[in-house]
Each structure stands twice: as C-alpha cells, then as structure tokens.
C-alpha positions as CSV (number, residue, x, y, z in Angstrom):
1,X,7.7,24.3,12.0
2,X,6.4,26.8,14.6
3,X,5.3,25.7,18.0
4,X,3.0,28.8,18.2
5,X,-0.1,26.7,17.5
6,X,0.6,24.5,20.5
7,X,1.3,27.5,22.7
8,X,-2.1,29.0,21.7
9,X,-3.9,25.7,22.3
10,X,-2.3,25.4,25.8
11,X,-3.4,29.0,26.5
12,X,-7.0,28.3,25.3
13,X,-7.2,25.1,27.3
14,X,-5.9,26.9,30.4
15,X,-8.6,29.5,30.1
16,X,-11.2,26.8,29.5
17,X,-10.4,24.6,32.5
18,X,-9.8,27.7,34.6
19,X,-13.4,28.8,34.1
20,X,-15.0,25.4,34.2
21,X,-12.8,23.8,36.8
22,X,-14.5,25.5,39.7
23,X,-17.9,24.1,38.6
24,X,-16.3,20.7,37.7
25,X,-18.2,21.0,34.4
26,X,-16.6,18.2,32.4
27,X,-19.2,18.3,29.7
28,X,-18.4,22.0,29.0
29,X,-14.6,21.2,29.0
30,X,-14.9,18.4,26.5
31,X,-17.4,20.2,24.3
32,X,-15.3,23.3,23.8
33,X,-12.0,21.3,24.2
34,X,-13.0,19.0,21.3
35,X,-13.3,22.0,19.0
36,X,-10.0,23.4,20.1
37,X,-8.2,20.1,19.6
38,X,-9.9,19.5,16.2
39,X,-8.5,22.8,15.1
40,X,-5.0,21.9,16.4
41,X,-4.9,18.5,14.7
42,X,-6.1,19.8,11.3
43,X,-2.7,21.6,11.0
44,X,0.5,19.5,10.9
45,X,3.1,22.2,11.1
46,X,3.7,22.7,14.9
47,X,4.8,19.5,16.6
48,X,8.6,19.2,17.3
49,X,10.1,16.2,15.5
50,X,11.5,14.9,18.8
51,X,7.9,14.5,20.0
52,X,7.0,12.6,16.8
53,X,9.7,10.0,16.5
54,X,8.1,6.6,15.8
55,X,9.3,3.8,18.1
56,X,10.4,0.5,16.5
57,X,7.5,-1.3,18.3
58,X,4.8,-0.4,20.7
59,X,4.2,3.3,21.3
60,X,5.7,6.4,22.9
61,X,3.7,8.7,25.2
62,X,5.4,12.1,25.2
63,X,4.4,14.8,27.6
64,X,4.0,18.1,25.7
65,X,2.6,20.2,28.6
66,X,1.1,19.7,32.0
67,X,-0.8,22.5,33.7
68,X,0.9,23.5,37.0
69,X,-2.2,22.6,38.9
70,X,-2.5,19.3,37.0
71,X,-6.0,20.3,35.7
72,X,-5.0,19.0,32.3
73,X,-2.0,17.7,30.2
74,X,-1.2,17.4,26.5
75,X,0.5,14.3,25.2
76,X,1.8,13.2,21.8
77,X,1.1,9.5,21.4
78,X,3.3,8.0,18.6
79,X,2.4,4.5,17.4
80,X,4.6,1.9,15.6
81,X,2.9,0.0,12.8
82,X,0.0,-2.1,14.1
83,X,0.8,-1.3,17.8
84,X,-2.0,-1.5,20.3
85,X,-2.6,-0.8,23.9
86,X,-3.9,-3.1,26.5
87,X,-7.6,-2.7,27.3
88,X,-7.6,0.2,29.8
89,X,-9.4,3.1,31.4
90,X,-8.4,6.7,32.2
91,X,-10.0,7.8,35.5
92,X,-10.5,11.3,34.0
93,X,-12.0,13.0,31.0
94,X,-9.9,12.8,27.8
95,X,-9.8,14.0,24.2
96,X,-7.9,12.1,21.5
97,X,-7.2,13.9,18.1
98,X,-5.4,12.2,15.3
99,X,-2.6,14.3,13.7
100,X,-1.1,11.6,11.3
101,X,-2.1,8.2,10.2
102,X,-5.1,6.4,11.6
103,X,-6.1,4.7,14.9
104,X,-8.9,2.4,15.9
105,X,-10.6,2.8,19.3
106,X,-12.5,-0.3,20.4
107,X,-14.8,0.5,23.4
108,X,-15.8,-2.1,26.0
109,X,-18.8,-2.2,28.3
110,X,-18.8,-3.8,31.7
111,X,-21.7,-6.2,32.5
112,X,-23.0,-5.0,35.9
113,X,-24.1,-8.5,36.7
114,X,-20.8,-10.4,36.4
115,X,-18.2,-7.8,35.7
116,X,-17.1,-9.2,32.3
117,X,-16.4,-6.9,29.4
118,X,-18.2,-6.9,26.0
119,X,-17.3,-5.0,22.9
120,X,-19.0,-1.7,22.5
121,X,-18.7,0.9,19.9
122,X,-15.7,1.1,17.5
123,X,-14.3,4.2,15.9
124,X,-11.7,4.5,13.2
125,X,-10.1,7.9,13.5
126,X,-8.3,9.8,10.6
127,X,-6.4,13.0,10.7
128,X,-8.5,15.8,12.2
129,X,-10.9,13.4,14.0
130,X,-11.4,13.8,17.8
131,X,-12.8,11.2,20.2
132,X,-14.1,12.1,23.7
133,X,-13.5,9.9,26.7
134,X,-15.7,10.4,29.8
135,X,-15.5,7.9,32.7
136,X,-19.2,8.5,33.5
137,X,-20.1,7.3,30.0
138,X,-17.7,4.4,30.0
139,X,-14.1,5.0,29.0
140,X,-12.7,1.5,28.8
141,X,-11.1,0.9,25.4
142,X,-8.2,-0.5,23.5
143,X,-6.5,1.6,20.8
144,X,-4.6,0.2,17.8
145,X,-2.6,1.9,15.0
146,X,-4.8,1.0,12.1
147,X,-1.9,1.1,9.7
148,X,0.4,-1.9,9.4
149,X,3.0,-0.3,7.2
150,X,3.8,3.0,9.0
151,X,3.4,4.9,12.3
152,X,0.5,7.0,13.4
153,X,0.4,10.0,15.8
154,X,-2.4,11.4,18.0
155,X,-2.6,14.3,20.4
156,X,-4.3,13.5,23.7
157,X,-5.6,15.9,26.3
158,X,-6.5,14.6,29.7
159,X,-8.2,16.2,32.8
160,X,-5.1,15.6,35.0
161,X,-1.5,14.5,34.8
162,X,-2.2,11.2,33.0
163,X,1.4,9.9,33.5
164,X,0.9,9.7,37.3
165,X,-2.8,8.8,37.5
166,X,-3.5,5.3,38.9
167,X,-5.5,3.6,36.2
168,X,-6.5,0.1,35.2
169,X,-5.9,-2.5,32.5
170,X,-8.4,-5.2,32.1
171,X,-8.4,-9.0,31.3
172,X,-11.0,-9.5,28.6
173,X,-11.8,-13.1,29.6
174,X,-12.5,-12.3,33.3
175,X,-13.0,-8.6,33.3
176,X,-10.5,-8.5,36.2
177,X,-8.7,-5.2,36.5
178,X,-5.0,-4.5,37.4
179,X,-3.7,-1.1,38.5
180,X,-1.0,0.7,36.4
181,X,0.6,4.1,36.1
182,X,1.6,4.9,32.5
183,X,4.4,7.4,33.0
184,X,5.9,9.2,30.0
185,X,8.5,8.2,27.4
186,X,10.3,11.6,27.0
187,X,12.6,13.1,29.6
188,X,12.4,16.7,28.3
189,X,9.3,18.7,27.3
190,X,9.3,21.1,24.3
191,X,9.8,24.8,24.9
192,X,6.5,26.5,24.1
193,X,8.1,30.0,24.1
194,X,10.3,29.6,21.1
195,X,9.2,30.8,17.7
C-alpha cells in the first residue's frame, strides 16, 4: 500500500480548484474532477486500512484531506452491509467514486407546487464508477450499500468541508427538511507524506 496516489490526487484537485475557484466554475471542477476521481478509484492500492474499516452497522465518514481554505475535501465512506443514508442534500458540488463493493444512489425531485419529493433517477455504482452531485441540478438523494453480505467503500470529494456544512435531511411523506451537520467518524487523518 502506498498513499502516493492519494497525495497526487490531492495535488491535482488543489491545482484544479485553485484555477477554477476564482471564477466559481463548478462545471469545470466536476468535469475534470470526475476524471481525476475515476482514475483514483480504479486503483485499490492506496487507501490506509484504518480509513477502510467496515462498521458493524450504518456507515463511517472518514476525512482523508481538507484543503486549508476549505475549497474541497476528500472522504472515505465505508458502508456496512445494506446500510443506507437518510434522504439528504449537500449544499455544494460533489463527486462520489466507488472503490469497493457497490452502492445505489436514488435521486429525488422536489415538486415546486407542494414541496413533496418524488423519485428521480437511480444509479447503481460499481468500482470505478463516479457520480456527480450539483445543487443547481438537484442533489437530493439517498444512498444504500447495494450489497447485503459485505461492506462497500466509496471516495467522496466535496466543494467545501462537508463535515461542517449545514445540510438537510428530508421526510419523504411531507418533503419537510431538517437541518443537520454530518461531522466525521475518524479522529486522525492519514499522513499524505509517507511512502
């Protein structure tokens, strides 16, 4: 295991957001970032095992890196078998790339007339697949580990420090939102400068 791939990914994302940040060009960030993340998650030889430990239930959201200016962060999301999130939004752009296992992303669309949520597109992601999340295009979804017999693992990149961003969960029946802040599971981040 060598963390060099993650170090290179962080450097490439830093260059990307540094150039596009001034123009607030989210479409350029996610277009290029998607390619960078796809390359990262097609290799499974770089993630420290401490950031890949499967919880007995639910999921773990481990911070791998946060840009000092909070322009982006990188997170390992580790899923117990059949675990799922509440229906939620992100309040910033995001990229989700599956490293191990499989996850299902069920999108929801808000009805502008009454505020209720209806099912939108559904994607089943396998290793190497990357999903783009943009608030302007609707980023309300629910994610489930597709596998019922083992864990799954995805790498997420967000346009901010996702663990401290005030976001929302949604009640499907009413469409009513409730604020939440996700935080992180891990207490220590991996050292990107080791071999």
